[in-house]
C-alpha positions in Angstrom: 146.1 178.7 40.4 145.8 176.6 37.3 146.3 178.2 33.9 143.3 178.2 31.7 143.4 175.3 29.2 144.0 176.3 25.7 141.8 174.5 23.3 141.2 174.6 19.5 137.8 176.1 19.4 136.7 174.5 16.2 137.7 171.1 17.4 136.2 171.7 20.7 132.8 172.7 19.5 132.6 169.7 17.2 133.4 167.5 20.1 130.7 169.0 22.3 127.9 168.0 20.1 127.7 164.6 21.8 129.4 162.7 24.6 129.6 159.7 22.2 130.5 161.5 19.1 133.9 159.6 18.4 134.2 156.1 17.3 137.4 153.9 17.1 139.7 154.8 14.2 139.9 151.0 13.3 137.6 148.2 12.9 138.5 145.8 15.8 137.4 142.3 15.7 138.0 140.5 19.0 138.3 137.0 17.8 140.7 136.0 20.5 138.4 137.0 23.3 141.2 139.3 24.7 140.5 142.7 26.2 143.0 145.5 27.0 141.6 147.3 30.0 143.0 150.6 31.4 142.2 152.7 34.5 143.6 156.0 35.2 143.0 158.7 37.8 143.6 162.0 36.0 143.6 164.7 38.8 141.4 166.8 36.6 144.1 166.7 33.9 146.8 168.5 36.0 150.2 166.7 36.1 152.9 166.7 38.7 154.4 169.7 37.0 151.2 171.8 37.7 150.3 171.9 34.1 146.8 171.1 32.9 147.3 169.1 29.5 144.6 166.8 28.2 146.5 166.0 25.1 149.4 164.6 27.2 147.0 162.3 29.0 145.3 161.3 25.9 148.7 160.3 24.3 149.4 158.0 27.5 146.0 156.4 27.0 146.3 155.8 23.3 149.8 154.4 23.6 148.4 151.4 25.7 145.9 150.6 22.8 143.1 149.8 25.2 139.6 148.4 24.3 138.1 149.8 27.5 139.1 152.7 29.7 137.9 154.0 33.1 138.9 157.6 33.8 138.5 159.3 37.2 138.6 163.0 38.3 137.3 164.5 35.1 136.1 168.1 35.0 133.2 169.2 32.8 133.1 172.9 32.3 134.6 173.6 35.7 136.2 177.1 36.4 139.6 175.6 37.5 140.1 174.0 34.2 139.1 176.8 31.9 135.4 175.8 31.5 136.4 173.1 29.1 134.3 170.0 28.7 137.2 167.5 29.4 135.0 164.5 28.7 134.3 165.5 25.1 137.9 166.5 24.7 139.1 163.1 25.9 136.7 161.3 23.6 137.9 163.4 20.6 141.6 163.0 21.3 141.6 159.3 22.2 139.1 158.4 19.5 136.8 156.1 21.4 133.1 156.1 22.2 132.5 157.6 25.7 130.0 158.5 28.4 130.4 160.8 31.2 128.8 160.5 34.8 128.8 163.4 37.2 129.6 162.9 40.8 128.6 166.4 41.8 128.2 170.0 40.6 131.7 171.8 40.8 132.8 175.4 40.1 130.0 176.1 37.6 130.3 172.8 35.9 130.6 169.2 37.0 133.2 166.7 38.4 132.9 163.0 37.7 134.1 160.0 35.8 134.4 158.9 32.1 133.9 155.5 30.6 135.6 154.9 27.1 134.9 151.8 24.8 136.0 150.7 21.5 132.3 149.6 21.1 129.0 151.3 21.8 128.2 151.9 25.6 124.6 150.6 26.1 122.2 151.9 28.7 125.0 153.8 30.8 124.1 155.2 34.2 125.5 156.4 37.4 125.4 154.4 40.6 125.2 156.6 43.7 127.3 155.3 46.5 126.7 155.8 50.3 128.7 158.6 52.1 129.0 160.8 55.1 127.0 164.0 54.5 129.4 166.9 53.7 132.0 164.8 52.1 132.6 164.5 48.4 129.9 162.5 46.8 131.0 159.1 45.4 129.7 157.1 42.5 130.3 154.3 40.0 129.5 154.5 36.4 128.3 151.5 34.5 127.2 150.3 31.1 126.8 147.3 28.9 129.1 146.6 26.1 128.6 144.0 23.3 132.2 142.9 22.4 132.6 141.1 19.1 133.7 137.4 19.6 133.0 137.6 23.4 129.3 138.8 23.8 127.8 141.2 26.3 129.7 142.3 29.4 129.1 145.0 32.1 131.8 147.6 32.1 132.1 149.9 35.1 134.4 152.5 36.6 134.5 153.7 40.2 136.2 156.2 42.7 135.7 155.6 46.3 136.1 157.9 49.4 139.6 159.3 50.0 139.4 160.2 53.7 141.7 158.5 56.3 138.9 156.8 58.0 137.5 153.9 56.0 133.8 153.8 57.1 132.6 155.3 54.0 134.7 153.0 51.8 133.5 149.9 53.7 129.9 151.0 53.0 130.7 151.9 49.3 132.1 148.6 48.7 129.2 147.0 50.3 126.9 148.8 47.9 129.0 147.7 44.9 128.8 144.1 46.0 125.1 144.3 46.2 124.7 145.9 42.8 126.5 143.0 41.2 125.7 140.0 43.3 123.0 138.7 41.2 124.6 139.7 37.8 124.6 136.9 35.2 126.9 138.6 32.6 130.7 138.8 32.9 131.7 142.1 34.5 134.8 144.3 34.8 135.2 147.0 37.4 138.1 149.4 37.4 139.1 152.5 39.2 140.6 154.3 42.2 139.5 152.4 45.4 141.6 154.5 47.6 142.4 151.3 49.6 145.4 149.2 49.7 145.3 145.3 49.2 145.7 144.7 52.8 142.9 146.9 53.9 139.6 145.4 55.2 137.9 147.3 52.4 139.7 145.4 49.7 139.6 142.1 51.6 135.8 142.4 51.6 135.6 143.3 47.9 137.8 140.3 46.9 136.6 137.7 49.5 136.2 134.4 47.7 132.4 134.6 48.1 132.0 137.7 46.1 133.3 136.2 42.8 135.5 139.2 42.0 139.1 138.6 40.9 142.0 140.9 41.2 143.4 140.7 37.7 146.9 142.1 38.8 147.5 139.0 41.1 151.1 138.4 41.9 152.3 141.1 39.5 150.7 143.9 41.4 152.6 147.2 41.7 151.9 150.5 43.4 150.2 153.3 41.4 150.3 156.4 43.6 151.8 158.9 43.9 152.9 159.0 40.3 156.4 160.4 40.8 157.4 157.8 43.3 154.6 155.2 43.7 154.2 153.8 47.2 150.5 152.7 47.4 148.5 150.4 45.3 145.0 151.9 45.3 144.0 151.5 41.6 142.5 148.2 40.5 141.0 146.3 37.6 138.6 143.6 38.8 136.8 140.9 36.9 133.8 138.8 37.8 133.1 135.9 37.8 136.7 135.1 38.5 136.7 131.7 36.7 135.5 133.4 33.4 138.6 135.7 33.1 142.3 134.9 32.9 144.9 137.6 33.3 147.6 137.6 30.5 149.3 140.7 31.7 149.0 143.4 34.2 151.3 146.4 34.6 151.5 149.9 35.9 152.6 152.2 33.0 155.8 154.2 33.6 154.2 157.7 33.3 155.2 159.9 36.2 154.2 163.4 35.1 150.8 163.5 33.4 148.7 163.0 36.6 149.2 162.3 40.2 148.4 158.5 39.7 150.0 156.2 37.2 147.7 154.3 34.8 147.1 150.6 35.3 146.6 148.2 32.2 145.4 144.7 32.3 145.2 142.4 29.3 142.4 139.9 30.0 141.2 136.7 28.2 137.6 135.5 28.5 137.4 131.7 29.3 
């Protein structure tokens, strides 16, 4: 059983006032049109050592100096993690603007995903993805972001089905492709696809006709499990592919804070 998370009550209550309460600590001007993008599956804040520690995860995120962050498996007032609003705590600890989308009710609270941004998240919403009844509901979370020096982009996070049979993932990717197929603005989509690069799911997602680019390219590396990564199932994708150039992609060497390792991409808009 997880130990209840210990939180400074004064800081916690201040953070709970709004899901978008905290802005960046610095004024960031993106004149080079370069974005640092991070995705991280957090395992509800529980590390490989069995300890729930949000500050540890926040430190990992902050150390990467990201502009945009997609976080999966975030509890909000769930019993197993001490009824803490983890989304508000991450926003406070990381010091970015944020928006939480719930995938489902869970243990008296909610379970879902969190988008973070150095700039305001505009018109955020949940995209409900298809799935087999009785399985964990799956979603994407999406928002517009006006990036100084770059313009308006669509920033989205996702977490696909994790069962061994890929029927749901196949249909979920199909729904994502339909969601973005007529989009005019540049888009970034990051998260845990629970599918390896050679799977039919990722081949469908990254088919040349879809316009999506796998930003890791030849530098791809496994992200799961955190203690000894063997599978590459976390991705940062960009669309249209000819509008983005990957300057760097790396899996951060953090093996304890969660059951996945975080993935960072440094991208330049062309």
